[in-house]
C-alpha positions in Angstrom: 107.4 -19.4 18.6 104.3 -20.6 19.3 101.0 -18.2 20.5 99.0 -20.2 23.4 95.4 -18.9 24.1 93.6 -19.8 27.1 90.1 -20.5 26.7 88.0 -22.2 24.0 85.0 -19.7 24.0 84.3 -16.7 21.2 86.9 -14.4 22.1 89.6 -17.2 22.4 88.4 -18.9 19.1 88.2 -15.4 17.4 92.0 -15.0 18.4 93.0 -18.0 17.2 91.5 -17.2 13.8 92.9 -14.0 13.6 96.4 -15.3 14.4 96.1 -18.4 12.2 95.5 -16.4 9.1 98.5 -14.9 9.7 100.6 -17.9 10.0 101.1 -18.0 13.6 101.7 -21.5 15.3 98.8 -21.6 17.4 97.5 -23.7 20.6 94.4 -23.1 22.1 93.8 -24.5 25.8 90.2 -25.1 27.0 89.5 -26.1 30.8 85.9 -27.5 29.6 84.2 -28.3 26.5 84.6 -25.9 23.2 82.5 -22.8 23.9 81.1 -24.1 27.3 81.8 -21.4 29.9 80.8 -17.5 29.4 80.1 -17.4 25.8 77.0 -20.1 26.1 75.6 -17.1 28.6 75.4 -14.5 25.9 72.6 -13.2 23.9 73.2 -15.5 21.1 72.7 -11.9 18.4 74.8 -11.1 15.6 74.5 -7.5 15.7 76.5 -4.3 14.7 75.9 -2.5 18.1 73.5 -0.1 18.2 74.9 1.4 21.6 78.4 2.0 19.8 76.5 3.9 16.9 75.0 6.1 19.4 78.2 6.6 21.1 79.6 7.5 17.6 77.0 9.8 16.9 77.0 11.7 20.6 80.7 11.9 20.7 81.9 11.9 17.6 83.7 8.7 17.6 84.8 7.7 13.9 86.5 4.3 15.5 82.8 3.8 16.9 81.2 4.1 13.3 83.7 1.6 11.7 83.0 -0.9 14.4 79.5 -0.9 13.8 79.7 -1.0 10.0 82.7 -4.0 10.2 79.9 -5.8 12.4 77.3 -5.2 10.1 79.4 -6.6 7.2 80.3 -10.0 9.5 76.7 -10.2 10.5 76.0 -10.8 6.8 78.8 -13.3 6.5 77.5 -15.2 9.3 74.1 -15.6 8.1 75.0 -16.6 4.6 78.1 -18.8 5.4 76.3 -20.7 7.9 72.8 -20.6 7.6 72.0 -23.8 9.2 73.4 -22.4 12.4 72.4 -18.6 11.9 69.1 -16.9 11.4 67.5 -13.5 11.3 65.4 -12.3 14.2 63.2 -9.3 14.8 63.3 -7.4 18.1 61.1 -4.6 19.4 62.3 -1.7 21.2 59.0 -0.1 23.2 59.0 3.8 23.2 57.0 5.9 25.6 56.7 9.2 24.0 56.8 10.9 20.5 60.5 12.3 21.3 61.5 8.6 21.8 59.7 7.5 18.6 61.7 10.5 16.6 65.3 9.7 18.5 65.0 5.8 18.2 63.5 5.7 14.8 66.3 7.8 13.5 68.8 5.6 14.9 67.4 2.5 13.7 67.0 3.5 10.0 70.8 4.7 10.4 71.2 1.4 11.8 69.7 -0.4 8.7 71.5 2.3 6.2 74.9 1.3 7.3 74.4 -2.6 6.6 74.2 -1.7 3.0 74.1 -3.9 0.6 73.6 -6.5 3.3 70.3 -5.0 4.8 68.0 -7.1 6.6 64.4 -5.7 6.8 63.9 -2.2 7.2 62.5 -1.0 10.8 58.7 -0.9 11.0 56.8 1.1 13.8 54.1 -0.6 15.7 51.1 1.4 17.1 50.2 0.9 20.9 47.5 -2.1 19.7 50.0 -3.8 18.0 52.3 -3.7 20.5 50.3 -4.8 23.4 48.8 -7.4 20.8 52.3 -9.1 20.6 53.4 -8.5 24.1 50.6 -8.8 26.1 52.1 -8.6 29.7 53.8 -5.5 28.7 52.5 -2.8 31.7 54.1 0.2 30.9 52.1 3.0 29.3 54.1 2.7 26.0 52.7 4.8 23.1 54.4 2.1 20.7 57.3 0.4 19.4 60.3 0.0 16.8 60.2 -3.6 15.4 64.0 -3.9 14.0 66.1 -7.0 12.7 69.3 -8.7 13.6 70.9 -11.9 13.6 70.8 -14.9 16.2 73.1 -18.1 16.2 73.5 -21.4 18.1 76.6 -20.1 19.8 77.8 -23.7 21.2 77.6 -25.5 17.7 79.2 -22.7 16.1 82.2 -22.7 18.3 83.1 -26.2 17.6 82.4 -25.8 13.9 84.8 -23.0 13.8 87.2 -25.0 16.0 87.0 -27.9 13.6 87.8 -25.5 10.9 90.4 -23.8 12.6 92.2 -27.3 13.4 91.4 -28.9 9.5 92.5 -25.7 7.7 95.2 -24.3 9.9 96.6 -26.8 11.9 95.8 -25.0 15.0 96.5 -27.4 18.0 93.3 -27.4 20.3 93.2 -29.1 23.9 90.3 -29.3 25.4 89.3 -30.7 29.1 93.2 -29.1 30.1 93.2 -26.1 32.5 96.0 -23.7 32.7 97.3 -23.5 36.3 100.6 -21.4 36.0 102.4 -19.2 33.4 106.2 -19.1 34.2 108.3 -16.4 32.4 111.9 -18.0 31.5 113.9 -15.1 30.1 112.7 -14.8 26.6 110.5 -17.8 26.9 107.2 -18.4 28.7 106.5 -21.8 30.1 102.9 -22.7 30.7 102.0 -25.5 32.8 98.4 -27.3 32.6 96.6 -30.1 33.9 94.6 -32.6 32.2 90.9 -32.7 33.6 90.2 -35.7 32.2 91.3 -39.0 30.2 93.2 -37.9 26.9 90.6 -40.2 25.1 88.0 -37.2 26.1 89.7 -34.4 24.8 88.5 -32.6 21.7 92.3 -33.2 19.9 
């Protein structure tokens, strides 16, 4: 049995990795180059998901809580295993009132605590003067802002690196410049038809 994955972006490569680690026979098909589609339009951030943390607290969702912790562990792994493609980056969240300052401050410190023992720098509060000095084009009347740290990566190069790793380590078959044009169920089998988008010498495989 072979698992066929259409799409060589972050989702497709992630599924291929999970399947290959479970000893599945995998074929990954990509119509363009590896990581050449939607994945390159992302924020390129490596983060635990602050909005999931907010949902976990507001709606008492334990699954979101564990999702944040797992993502923060993966952030640590990416930053340390691929230091040439990943780096830490500071982000600033402006606040407009003392209530917002307290609300987001507590959330960011909790986010920082959840990443233990793989923490980056602790959140830092910026005064209104410090905020306007760093972001002179801000026009809203903010009283200050919270600076916190997450990760960022070069998504296209990281995707290509992962694709090469999948092929060399697990024998995943990767066919680029091949577009899936039809999926035909036949009893217990499925036939996948694809069209090559360029000459074979130009494909990833």
